[in-house]
N, C-alpha and C positions, 0 to 999 in steps of 0.2 A: 505401519502405525496408523491408527484411525484418526479421523479429524478431531474427535473429542480428546484423544490422548495428545495429539499435537498441540491443541489449544492449552491443555493442562500443563504440558512441558514448557510452553512459551510463558505461561503465567508464573510458573515456579521460578524460572530464570529471571523474569522481571521482578519478582518479589526479592530474589537474592540481591540483584543490583540496586533495588530501591530501598531495601531494609537493612541487609547485612552490613553495607558500607557505613551505616549510621551507628552501628554498635561499637562500644569501646573494644579495643583490640583483645584484652583478656577474655571478654565475654564471647567474642567471635571465635577465639581459639577453643574455648570450652565447648561451644556449640558444635563446632566442626568435629571435635573428638567424640562427642556424644553421638552425633549422627553416624560417624564412621563405625563406632562400636555396635550400634544397633544394626546397621547394614551388614556388618561382618557376622554377627550372631545369626542373622536370618539365612546366611549362606545362599544367596541368590546366584543366578547364572554368572553375573559379573565377578563375584567373589570366587566362585569355583574356577572360572577361567583364569583369574589373576593367580590363583594358587597353582594351577596347572602350568602356567607360563613360568612361574618362579621355579617349578620343578625342573624346567629346562636349564635355567640359569644356575641353579644350585642342585645338581643331579644327585649328590650324596646326602641331601637333606632328609631327615626323618619326617614322618607325618606331623609330629609335634613341631618341628622346626618350620615346616611349611605353613602350619597354622599360625605360628608366631609372625612369620613374614607377611602373610596375607592380612593379618590384623594391623601390623605396622604399615603395610601398603595402603590399606583403606584410610588410615589416619593421615598418611602423607597425601593421598588423593584429596581428602576433604580439606587438608591445609591448603592445597592448591586452590580449591574453589573458594574457601573463605578469603584467601588473599586476593584472588581475582575479583571477587565481588567488591572488595574494599579498595583495590588499586586506584580506581578513578578519584578517590577521595584522599589518597596519600599525597603528602607534600613532596616537592622535589628532593628535599633533604632526606625524607624517609625512604624514597626510592633509591637514592644514591647509597644510603647506608644499609639497604636491604640485600645487597649482593656484594660478595668479595670474590674476585676472579683471579685464579692462578694463571701465570704465563700470559698476562694481558698484553705483553709486548708483541706477541704474534698478531694480535688484532690491530694494535696501533701501527705496526709496521705495514700490515696489509692495507690499512686505510691510507697511510701516507704514500703508498706506491701509486695511487690513483688508477690502479688496474681494475678496481671494483673488488668486492669481497662477497662470497657466498658463505653464510654461516649455516651449517646443517646440524640439527639437534634431534635427539630422540625424545620420547615422551617422559622425560625425567624432571622431577620437581616442578618448578613453575617457569615455563618458557615465556609466559606473558610478562612476568616480572623482569626476566632477562632482557626482553625487548624494551620495556619501559626504562630500564637502566641504560641501555644502549642509546636511547634517544635523549635521556636526561644527563647522565654522567659523561658520556662520550660525545654528546651533541651530534649524534649521527642518525638522521632519519633513515628509514629503510622500508623496503617493500616486501610483502609476504602474500600468501594465498590463504583463502578460507574455504573449507569444504562447504558445499551447498547443503543447508539444513532445511528440514521441514518442521513447522510451516515457514514460509518466507519471512514472516515477522521475526522468527527466532534467528535466522541468518542475519537479518538487518540489525538485531540487537548486538550480535557478535561483531559485526562490521563497525557499528557505532562505538562499541566498547574499545576495540583495538585501535580505531582511528583516534579516539580520545587520548590514547597513550602515545600518539605520534607515529603510528604505523600507516603506511599506504596499503590497503587491503584489496586484493583482487580475487574474484571467484575462481575456485579450483577448476570448474568446468567452463566450457564456452570456447576454448581454443585460442584465445588471444593472450592468456596470461604469460606464456613462455616468451613471446615476442616483447611484451612490455618489460618483463624481468631482464631480458637481454639488453634492452635499451638503457635501463637504469644502470646496469653494470658497465656498459661501454662508456657511460658518462662518469664513471668512477664511483658510483653509488654502492649501497649495501642491500643485500637480499638475505632474508632469514627464512629458512624452511624447516619444518618438522618433518623428518625424513626416515623414520624407522618403520613405517608401515605404508605399503603401496595402496593407493586408492583407485588405481586404474587397471586396465588390462595390459599395461605396457611396462610393468616393473622388471627390474633386473634380478635374476636369481643370484642369491648370495648364501654362503654358509654362515650361520649365526648360532653360536653355541652348539656347533657340531651338526646342525640340521639345516635343511634348505628352506628359505623363505624368499620373499620378494621385497625389494625396497625401491623407492622411486629413482628413475634415471635422471630426473631434472637437475639436481645439484651438479652431477658430473658433466652433463651435457652443457649446462650453462657455462661452467668453467672452461670447457673445451672451445665453445663457440665464441666466447668473449675474451678469454685470457684472464678472467678474474681469479683471485686467490680463493681456494676452497678450504675452509677451516671447519673441522668437526668441533662441536662444543658439548660438554656434558655438565650436568648440574646435580646438586644434591642438597638435602637438608641435614642438619645436625640438631643438637639439643638447644641451640640458640634460636633467636628470631631472625638471624641473618642467613640467607641462602648462600651456598658456596658454588663455585663453578670452575671450569678449566677449559682453556683454549688449547686444543691439541695441535700437533704439528700439521702444516699444510699438506693436503693430498695433492701430490704432483701429477701432472698429465704425463702419461707414458710417452717416451720418444718414438716408439714404434708400435705398429699394430693398426688395425682398422678402427674406425670410430666406435662400432659396437664393442670391440675388444677393449678399447681404452675405457669406455663407459663402464663395462663390466669390472675391470680392474679397479677403477676409482671408487665405484660403489661398494666393492668388497672392502676396500681400505676404510671407507666410512663405517661400514658395518663392524669392522674390527675395532675402530676407535669407540664406537657406541658400546660395544660389548665390554670394553675395559671399564667404562664408567658405570654400566649397569651391574657388572659383576661386583664392583666395589660397594655399590649402594642399591641392591636389588629392590629394597622396600620403597624406593623413590621412583621406580619405573611404573608408570600408570598405564599398563597395557591390560585392559579388561576385555579385549577382543581376541579372537583367534588370529594367530600370526603365522605359524609355520604351515607349510603346504600339507604336511601330514595331518594337520588338524582340520583342514578345509574339506567341505563336501566336494568331491571331485565333479559332481554335476553342476555345482554353482561356482566353483573357482574359475576365474578368468584364465585364459591360456597365456602362459608366459611367453614373452618375446625378448629373448636374451639380448641385453645391451641396446634396446631400441626404445623410442618413445613416440 
């Protein structure tokens, strides 16, 4: 990405957080849908990749069905951005009413155990709203990580945005994040990680919709190292303004096996939980990048290190 493009990207995000949050909600909804439909009609690389990923999730879908899914997927993606730009201006009441969670007792039980809890999510619906709901409705601050973005000012915008919602944000790179996350968990705290796409060379190979990809080892390794409860979470939109979610059953630490074997097994369990939520609501899975190993350029793809980080 050129310096000019980086500056333009930063300016556009700044415009979103500065302007969109001031719009009346119905206007923001219409704007998001209009932008999504324009992007979908242009069929750029992101839309094409989204459609190709949906073809893995819904393998028997016709070309017409895949086109419908990608159009709905872009609308869902832009709903995420319109909501995210407006979240800092939402009242606590609006945030509380913005999400309804099934099986929330699994979360309350985990928090009450004082063991610490790792919440792992895929890129479904609006994970930022889920985080704001956790800090507002559940009165539970948490720690997360943020991918380093270019330019640095854009990274700073995202950190400031998520910090304003009550999150402690650590950089994904730099080496110290894992240790800080572990300390938060040992103190009985919460950690939230978006974990359906590996950003390092140390991901765990998993089977996902029948093919091999890599997912981060971090959630499983944190649970093993600290004894924290590992909970998969999936989210989705429907025809209302209220997002829905589900807390899945805890991923247990295997009683036998080496640490890499346990990490592999637990990460596969996470992938299986993610797959159920994505299969039920594929249009809300915002995966506009290559994911499966078969889609990656073998010259550019990092070498997998099974079960390690």
